[in-house]
Structure formats: structure tokens, C-alpha cells
Short mmCIF file of the C-alpha atoms (twelve columns), coordinates in Angstrom:
data_MODEL
# 
_entry.id   MODEL 
# 
loop_
_atom_site.group_PDB 
_atom_site.id 
_atom_site.type_symbol 
_atom_site.label_atom_id 
_atom_site.label_alt_id 
_atom_site.label_comp_id 
_atom_site.label_asym_id 
_atom_site.label_seq_id 
_atom_site.Cartn_x 
_atom_site.Cartn_y 
_atom_site.Cartn_z 
_atom_site.pdbx_PDB_model_num 
ATOM 1   C CA . MET A 1   195.560 129.354 61.625  1 
ATOM 2   C CA . LYS A 2   197.168 127.800 64.683  1 
ATOM 3   C CA . LEU A 3   194.256 128.989 66.853  1 
ATOM 4   C CA . ALA A 4   191.727 127.566 64.385  1 
ATOM 5   C CA . ALA A 5   193.543 124.238 64.310  1 
ATOM 6   C CA . LEU A 6   193.671 124.109 68.127  1 
ATOM 7   C CA . SER A 7   189.936 124.858 68.299  1 
ATOM 8   C CA . LEU A 8   189.223 122.036 65.860  1 
ATOM 9   C CA . VAL A 9   191.274 119.599 67.946  1 
ATOM 10  C CA . LEU A 10  189.435 120.616 71.131  1 
ATOM 11  C CA . LEU A 11  186.046 120.206 69.487  1 
ATOM 12  C CA . THR A 12  187.074 116.723 68.393  1 
ATOM 13  C CA . VAL A 13  188.497 115.622 71.730  1 
ATOM 14  C CA . VAL A 14  186.019 117.059 74.231  1 
ATOM 15  C CA . PRO A 15  183.057 114.845 73.254  1 
ATOM 16  C CA . ALA A 16  185.261 111.787 73.594  1 
ATOM 17  C CA . LEU A 17  186.005 112.819 77.175  1 
ATOM 18  C CA . ALA A 18  182.366 113.201 78.141  1 
ATOM 19  C CA . SER A 19  181.703 111.447 81.432  1 
ATOM 20  C CA . ALA A 20  179.822 108.184 81.341  1 
ATOM 21  C CA . HIS A 21  178.593 108.389 84.954  1 
ATOM 22  C CA . GLN A 22  179.082 111.617 86.829  1 
ATOM 23  C CA . ALA A 23  177.562 113.394 89.818  1 
ATOM 24  C CA . GLY A 24  174.032 114.573 89.136  1 
ATOM 25  C CA . ASP A 25  173.323 112.170 86.249  1 
ATOM 26  C CA . PHE A 26  170.013 110.334 86.132  1 
ATOM 27  C CA . PHE A 27  169.567 107.286 83.953  1 
ATOM 28  C CA . MET A 28  167.000 104.568 83.374  1 
ATOM 29  C CA . ARG A 29  167.641 100.977 82.304  1 
ATOM 30  C CA . ALA A 30  165.083 98.611  80.800  1 
ATOM 31  C CA . GLY A 31  165.438 94.943  79.943  1 
ATOM 32  C CA . THR A 32  164.650 91.386  80.944  1 
ATOM 33  C CA . ALA A 33  164.574 90.476  84.629  1 
ATOM 34  C CA . THR A 34  164.523 86.763  85.410  1 
ATOM 35  C CA . VAL A 35  163.684 85.649  88.959  1 
ATOM 36  C CA . ARG A 36  165.128 82.250  89.888  1 
ATOM 37  C CA . PRO A 37  164.045 81.220  93.394  1 
ATOM 38  C CA . THR A 38  166.336 79.122  95.572  1 
ATOM 39  C CA . GLU A 39  163.288 78.094  97.547  1 
ATOM 40  C CA . GLY A 40  162.846 75.996  100.625 1 
ATOM 41  C CA . SER A 41  160.074 75.669  103.193 1 
ATOM 42  C CA . ASP A 42  158.830 73.781  106.199 1 
ATOM 43  C CA . ASN A 43  157.449 70.357  105.388 1 
ATOM 44  C CA . VAL A 44  154.084 70.729  103.650 1 
ATOM 45  C CA . LEU A 45  151.494 68.145  104.735 1 
ATOM 46  C CA . GLY A 46  154.230 65.527  105.029 1 
ATOM 47  C CA . MET A 47  155.054 65.782  101.300 1 
ATOM 48  C CA . GLY A 48  158.215 67.883  101.321 1 
ATOM 49  C CA . SER A 49  159.072 71.485  100.485 1 
ATOM 50  C CA . PHE A 50  157.326 73.935  98.170  1 
ATOM 51  C CA . ASP A 51  158.646 74.263  94.600  1 
ATOM 52  C CA . VAL A 52  158.491 77.745  93.017  1 
ATOM 53  C CA . ASN A 53  159.217 78.188  89.296  1 
ATOM 54  C CA . ASN A 54  161.224 80.882  87.502  1 
ATOM 55  C CA . ASP A 55  159.646 83.828  85.713  1 
ATOM 56  C CA . THR A 56  160.900 86.577  83.361  1 
ATOM 57  C CA . GLN A 57  159.363 90.040  83.118  1 
ATOM 58  C CA . LEU A 58  160.231 93.578  82.039  1 
ATOM 59  C CA . GLY A 59  162.693 95.034  84.525  1 
ATOM 60  C CA . LEU A 60  163.278 98.745  85.093  1 
ATOM 61  C CA . THR A 61  165.946 100.496 87.130  1 
ATOM 62  C CA . PHE A 62  166.197 104.195 87.926  1 
ATOM 63  C CA . THR A 63  169.580 105.511 89.066  1 
ATOM 64  C CA . TRP A 64  170.772 108.877 90.365  1 
ATOM 65  C CA . MET A 65  174.506 109.489 90.713  1 
ATOM 66  C CA . ALA A 66  175.206 111.275 93.991  1 
ATOM 67  C CA . THR A 67  178.918 111.464 93.078  1 
ATOM 68  C CA . ASP A 68  180.995 110.137 90.178  1 
ATOM 69  C CA . ASN A 69  181.263 106.823 92.047  1 
ATOM 70  C CA . ILE A 70  178.173 106.541 94.285  1 
ATOM 71  C CA . GLY A 71  174.698 105.872 92.935  1 
ATOM 72  C CA . ILE A 72  171.223 105.335 94.361  1 
ATOM 73  C CA . GLU A 73  169.075 102.872 92.402  1 
ATOM 74  C CA . LEU A 74  165.472 101.688 92.505  1 
ATOM 75  C CA . LEU A 75  164.510 98.381  90.888  1 
ATOM 76  C CA . ALA A 76  160.974 97.942  89.555  1 
ATOM 77  C CA . ALA A 77  159.350 95.413  87.228  1 
ATOM 78  C CA . THR A 78  156.105 94.217  85.759  1 
ATOM 79  C CA . PRO A 79  154.498 91.635  88.099  1 
ATOM 80  C CA . PHE A 80  156.139 88.238  88.335  1 
ATOM 81  C CA . ARG A 81  153.845 85.185  88.261  1 
ATOM 82  C CA . HIS A 82  155.054 81.986  89.924  1 
ATOM 83  C CA . LYS A 83  153.667 78.471  89.965  1 
ATOM 84  C CA . VAL A 84  153.861 76.856  93.406  1 
ATOM 85  C CA . GLY A 85  153.561 73.152  94.097  1 
ATOM 86  C CA . LEU A 86  155.083 69.988  95.462  1 
ATOM 87  C CA . ALA A 87  157.153 67.321  93.748  1 
ATOM 88  C CA . ALA A 88  154.475 64.742  94.559  1 
ATOM 89  C CA . THR A 89  151.517 66.773  93.263  1 
ATOM 90  C CA . GLY A 90  152.811 69.171  90.614  1 
ATOM 91  C CA . THR A 91  151.526 72.730  90.511  1 
ATOM 92  C CA . LEU A 92  148.924 73.521  93.156  1 
ATOM 93  C CA . ALA A 93  148.655 77.308  92.965  1 
ATOM 94  C CA . THR A 94  149.856 80.517  91.353  1 
ATOM 95  C CA . VAL A 95  150.861 83.786  92.975  1 
ATOM 96  C CA . ARG A 96  151.972 87.170  91.686  1 
ATOM 97  C CA . GLN A 97  154.622 89.334  93.317  1 
ATOM 98  C CA . LEU A 98  156.360 92.685  92.971  1 
ATOM 99  C CA . PRO A 99  159.823 93.159  94.536  1 
ATOM 100 C CA . PRO A 100 160.738 96.905  94.568  1 
ATOM 101 C CA . THR A 101 164.318 97.219  95.827  1 
ATOM 102 C CA . LEU A 102 166.351 100.286 96.822  1 
ATOM 103 C CA . MET A 103 170.143 100.052 96.522  1 
ATOM 104 C CA . ALA A 104 173.203 102.132 97.363  1 
ATOM 105 C CA . GLN A 105 175.920 101.464 94.769  1 
ATOM 106 C CA . TYR A 106 179.644 101.973 94.322  1 
ATOM 107 C CA . TYR A 107 180.927 102.354 90.737  1 
ATOM 108 C CA . PHE A 108 184.549 101.466 90.028  1 
ATOM 109 C CA . PHE A 109 186.948 103.369 87.723  1 
ATOM 110 C CA . ASP A 110 186.619 107.054 86.890  1 
ATOM 111 C CA . ALA A 111 183.785 108.981 85.248  1 
ATOM 112 C CA . ASN A 112 185.403 108.827 81.776  1 
ATOM 113 C CA . SER A 113 185.613 105.034 81.620  1 
ATOM 114 C CA . LYS A 114 183.384 103.212 79.134  1 
ATOM 115 C CA . PHE A 115 183.243 100.222 81.489  1 
ATOM 116 C CA . ARG A 116 181.750 100.881 84.946  1 
ATOM 117 C CA . PRO A 117 181.495 97.742  87.081  1 
ATOM 118 C CA . TYR A 118 179.644 98.274  90.342  1 
ATOM 119 C CA . VAL A 119 178.412 96.634  93.525  1 
ATOM 120 C CA . GLY A 120 175.374 97.515  95.584  1 
ATOM 121 C CA . ALA A 121 173.564 96.733  98.815  1 
ATOM 122 C CA . GLY A 122 170.129 97.708  100.010 1 
ATOM 123 C CA . ILE A 123 166.673 96.645  101.073 1 
ATOM 124 C CA . ASN A 124 163.911 94.727  99.333  1 
ATOM 125 C CA . TYR A 125 160.164 94.792  99.892  1 
ATOM 126 C CA . THR A 126 158.160 92.047  98.198  1 
ATOM 127 C CA . THR A 127 154.385 92.148  98.060  1 
ATOM 128 C CA . PHE A 128 152.380 89.057  97.075  1 
ATOM 129 C CA . TYR A 129 148.874 89.088  95.627  1 
ATOM 130 C CA . ASP A 130 146.432 87.080  93.470  1 
ATOM 131 C CA . ALA A 131 147.418 83.914  95.317  1 
ATOM 132 C CA . ASP A 132 144.963 81.148  94.373  1 
ATOM 133 C CA . PHE A 133 144.800 77.368  94.244  1 
ATOM 134 C CA . ASN A 134 144.253 75.754  90.846  1 
ATOM 135 C CA . GLN A 135 141.850 72.872  90.274  1 
ATOM 136 C CA . THR A 136 144.444 70.353  91.455  1 
ATOM 137 C CA . GLY A 137 144.784 72.206  94.749  1 
ATOM 138 C CA . ARG A 138 141.045 72.586  95.207  1 
ATOM 139 C CA . ASP A 139 140.488 68.897  94.448  1 
ATOM 140 C CA . ALA A 140 142.998 68.106  97.225  1 
ATOM 141 C CA . GLY A 141 140.876 70.055  99.702  1 
ATOM 142 C CA . LEU A 142 143.083 73.178  99.835  1 
ATOM 143 C CA . SER A 143 141.558 76.648  100.225 1 
ATOM 144 C CA . ASP A 144 142.000 80.204  101.573 1 
ATOM 145 C CA . LEU A 145 145.527 80.751  100.259 1 
ATOM 146 C CA . SER A 146 147.458 83.878  101.272 1 
ATOM 147 C CA . VAL A 147 151.151 84.846  101.213 1 
ATOM 148 C CA . LYS A 148 152.640 87.351  103.658 1 
ATOM 149 C CA . ASP A 149 154.616 90.354  102.342 1 
ATOM 150 C CA . SER A 150 158.351 90.368  103.030 1 
ATOM 151 C CA . TRP A 151 161.163 92.776  103.970 1 
ATOM 152 C CA . GLY A 152 164.776 91.699  103.501 1 
ATOM 153 C CA . MET A 153 168.285 92.655  102.498 1 
ATOM 154 C CA . ALA A 154 169.516 92.660  98.890  1 
ATOM 155 C CA . GLY A 155 172.869 92.748  97.108  1 
ATOM 156 C CA . GLN A 156 174.012 93.149  93.512  1 
ATOM 157 C CA . VAL A 157 176.937 93.209  91.123  1 
ATOM 158 C CA . GLY A 158 176.711 94.767  87.678  1 
ATOM 159 C CA . LEU A 159 178.444 96.290  84.685  1 
ATOM 160 C CA . ASP A 160 177.574 99.262  82.476  1 
ATOM 161 C CA . TYR A 161 179.155 99.734  79.057  1 
ATOM 162 C CA . GLU A 162 178.813 103.176 77.478  1 
ATOM 163 C CA . ILE A 163 177.737 103.098 73.807  1 
ATOM 164 C CA . ASP A 164 177.696 106.889 73.432  1 
ATOM 165 C CA . SER A 165 177.019 109.960 75.577  1 
ATOM 166 C CA . ASN A 166 173.403 108.882 76.213  1 
ATOM 167 C CA . TRP A 167 173.098 105.120 75.706  1 
ATOM 168 C CA . LEU A 168 174.609 102.199 77.601  1 
ATOM 169 C CA . LEU A 169 174.363 98.427  77.905  1 
ATOM 170 C CA . ASN A 170 173.885 96.795  81.289  1 
ATOM 171 C CA . MET A 171 173.978 93.397  82.888  1 
ATOM 172 C CA . SER A 172 173.568 92.766  86.585  1 
ATOM 173 C CA . LEU A 173 172.962 90.024  89.118  1 
ATOM 174 C CA . TRP A 174 170.850 90.528  92.254  1 
ATOM 175 C CA . TYR A 175 170.291 88.414  95.341  1 
ATOM 176 C CA . MET A 176 167.240 89.069  97.516  1 
ATOM 177 C CA . ASP A 177 166.413 87.768  100.974 1 
ATOM 178 C CA . ILE A 178 162.676 86.976  100.713 1 
ATOM 179 C CA . ASP A 179 161.208 85.034  103.623 1 
ATOM 180 C CA . THR A 180 157.447 84.700  103.843 1 
ATOM 181 C CA . GLU A 181 154.639 82.735  105.444 1 
ATOM 182 C CA . VAL A 182 152.202 80.807  103.264 1 
ATOM 183 C CA . LYS A 183 148.796 80.333  104.892 1 
ATOM 184 C CA . PHE A 184 146.021 78.016  103.696 1 
ATOM 185 C CA . LYS A 185 143.501 75.475  104.890 1 
ATOM 186 C CA . ALA A 186 143.791 71.743  104.229 1 
ATOM 187 C CA . ALA A 187 140.512 69.904  104.789 1 
ATOM 188 C CA . GLY A 188 139.452 72.843  106.938 1 
ATOM 189 C CA . GLN A 189 142.606 72.802  109.112 1 
ATOM 190 C CA . GLN A 190 144.750 75.937  109.187 1 
ATOM 191 C CA . GLN A 191 148.320 75.531  107.853 1 
ATOM 192 C CA . ASN A 192 151.112 78.128  108.245 1 
ATOM 193 C CA . ILE A 193 154.240 77.252  106.234 1 
ATOM 194 C CA . ASN A 194 157.436 79.307  106.587 1 
ATOM 195 C CA . THR A 195 158.894 79.652  103.097 1 
ATOM 196 C CA . ARG A 196 162.228 80.957  101.819 1 
ATOM 197 C CA . ILE A 197 162.221 82.181  98.211  1 
ATOM 198 C CA . ASP A 198 165.623 83.967  98.269  1 
ATOM 199 C CA . PRO A 199 165.892 84.445  94.485  1 
ATOM 200 C CA . TRP A 200 168.732 85.313  92.163  1 
ATOM 201 C CA . VAL A 201 167.603 87.950  89.670  1 
ATOM 202 C CA . PHE A 202 169.375 88.193  86.290  1 
ATOM 203 C CA . PHE A 203 168.989 91.517  84.448  1 
ATOM 204 C CA . PHE A 204 170.064 92.313  80.867  1 
ATOM 205 C CA . GLY A 205 169.098 95.632  79.324  1 
ATOM 206 C CA . VAL A 206 169.867 98.995  77.798  1 
ATOM 207 C CA . GLY A 207 170.046 102.328 79.582  1 
ATOM 208 C CA . TYR A 208 169.514 105.968 78.698  1 
ATOM 209 C CA . ARG A 209 171.121 108.883 80.501  1 
ATOM 210 C CA . PHE A 210 169.093 112.089 80.935  1 
# 
């Protein structure tokens, strides 16, 4: 009877001690990713700096735990679409971008904790495409728009909360160093404008551990 009772206690306790993040785990998070540029640029045609609006898309992260405390994460997302313009003219163009980012992370507390705050640092590559002037831009004599791809550093802070042995909630904040060159023609004259996007990215989602 004593052995049976001890077995019952162990069966009850062991699942509660299951590790939330441990070496060898792989998990995926999905949720909303909002890009908020902190933009600035060289003066554009004597009318000030470029304005770039926010955008929210589906964000995905894929994480592999190398140890109980060290993770490797890749950020992906559906394409972000930004409106670009000047205060004096309003929106002049739109551009799409994808910012895949690879991070090395450190998770605080031990593997049994339901709360796992973490920090990360890594590298970002942002590719721009489908850059095009709208009618306002074309009417102003602007053409041949292109935006140069960017490499830069990235950092993050985040928090995972374990719901059960497979599911978790996540929120995280990223900062990305995105510096690019915007090229276009104004009345046939070539213009090259150095532009800093440097966004904050806010992520809220759920995760599943495999």
C-alpha cells in the first residue's frame, strides 16, 4: 500500500516538474508583429525627412534551446507594407520589406520556471521590394524608385509564460538597425537619399513546444 501511494504521488508530481525550456527543445511562436520605424533621412528635395508609417503583420519565431538557458531564434513574418512620404506632400510611395533576424538568447531562471524572461542579440537582414511611387509621386515628377537592402545589428527583450507542457504565451520587444539608401529620379535628376528606419518591433503571440 505504501509503495502504491508513493507511486501515485510521483505520478502526480512529475508532470508539474516538467521543464518549460530545456536543452534540445524546439518551439514556434506565432502572433502579431508591429513595426514602428523611428525614421530619419537626408533632406529630400529641400522638403525635410522621409516619413514611414507603422505596419502590423503575422510574426513567426522559431527557437532551438542549445542549453536550458541559451537559445537560438529566427524571426520571420509576412511582408510588411509601408507608406513613405513627406510632411509637405503626404504619401508619395509604398514599399514592402521582409526583415529575417537571427538571435542568440539568454533565458533567466531555471528550466522549471513558468516565467522565462530573456534577452537576445543578433543580426538583421532586411530586403525591400515592390517599391513604387503613387499618383501623387508621379505627378510630382518622381520615378525609378528603388530601396537598397540592409544588414544591421538587432537586440530584444522578451518573456515566455508556460500555460502547460506544450503551450506558452509570449511578448517581446525588438530593436533593429536598418539603414538604407533610397534612389529615385526627380524631374530626370538622380537622387540618392540615406535613410534610417531603425524600427521597434512589438510581438505578442502564443508558442508551441515540439
